[in-house]
C-alpha positions in Angstrom: 0.0 0.0 0.0 1.5 3.4 -1.0 2.4 5.8 1.7 0.1 8.8 2.4 2.3 11.4 0.9 1.3 15.1 1.2 0.4 15.1 -2.5 -1.7 12.0 -2.1 -3.5 13.4 0.9 -4.1 16.7 -0.9 -5.6 14.8 -3.9 -7.8 12.8 -1.6 -9.0 16.0 0.2 -9.8 17.6 -3.2 -11.6 14.5 -4.4 -13.6 14.4 -1.1 -14.6 18.0 -1.4 -15.6 17.6 -5.0 -17.8 14.6 -4.2 -19.3 16.5 -1.3 -20.1 19.4 -3.6 -21.6 17.2 -6.3 -23.7 15.4 -3.7 -25.0 18.7 -2.3 -25.8 19.9 -5.8 -27.6 16.7 -6.6 -29.6 16.9 -3.3 -30.6 20.5 -4.0 -31.7 19.6 -7.5 -33.7 16.7 -6.2 -35.3 18.8 -3.5 -36.3 21.4 -6.1 -37.9 18.7 -8.2 -39.7 17.3 -5.3 -41.0 20.7 -4.3 -42.3 21.3 -7.8 -44.0 17.9 -7.8 -45.6 18.7 -4.4 -46.9 22.0 -5.8 -48.4 20.2 -8.8 -50.0 17.6 -6.6 -51.5 20.2 -4.2 -53.0 22.0 -7.2 -54.4 18.8 -8.4 -55.9 18.0 -5.0 -57.6 21.4 -5.0 -59.0 20.9 -8.5 -60.3 17.5 -7.6 -61.9 18.8 -4.3 -63.6 21.5 -6.3 -64.8 19.0 -8.9 -66.1 16.7 -6.2 -68.0 19.6 -4.6 -69.5 20.5 -7.9 -70.5 16.9 -8.6 -72.0 16.5 -5.2 -74.1 19.7 -5.7 -75.2 18.5 -9.2 -76.1 15.1 -7.8 -78.1 16.6 -4.9 -79.9 19.0 -7.3 -80.8 16.2 -9.7 -81.9 14.1 -6.8 -84.2 16.8 -5.5 -85.6 17.6 -9.0 -86.3 13.9 -9.7 -88.0 13.2 -6.3 -89.9 16.5 -6.4 -91.2 15.6 -9.9 -92.1 12.0 -8.7 -93.9 13.4 -5.7 -95.8 16.0 -7.8 -97.1 13.2 -10.1 -97.5 10.6 -7.4 -95.1 8.3 -9.2 -92.8 6.0 -7.2 -89.2 6.1 -8.2 -86.3 4.1 -7.0 -82.8 2.8 -7.8 -82.3 -0.6 -9.4 -79.6 -3.0 -8.3 -77.4 -1.8 -11.2 -77.7 1.8 -10.1 -80.3 3.0 -12.6 -82.9 5.5 -11.3 -86.4 5.2 -12.6 -90.1 4.5 -12.0 -90.7 1.4 -10.0 -93.8 -0.7 -9.7 -95.0 -2.5 -6.6 -93.8 -5.8 -7.9 -90.2 -4.4 -8.2 -90.1 -3.2 -4.6 -88.3 -5.7 -2.4 -87.5 -5.6 1.3 
């Protein structure tokens, strides 16, 4: 094994500092990328929450309109097992 000469030690110190600097640069870049990704995801969450609120309001409005119309015309409506809403007859109603 070669002796640790001053030149060799200085070279190792320079190499270590360079690796340290490169690692720090890489970590800063990675942190910036992650911050941008977090910002994108937070914006997406806000859009999806807004869309969900709009969908819930639309569903509630449709529900109210449909059941008001059914009540006004004395027509029974219900939901089938496959999720369809429509007029039901007494024979279709199950417990």
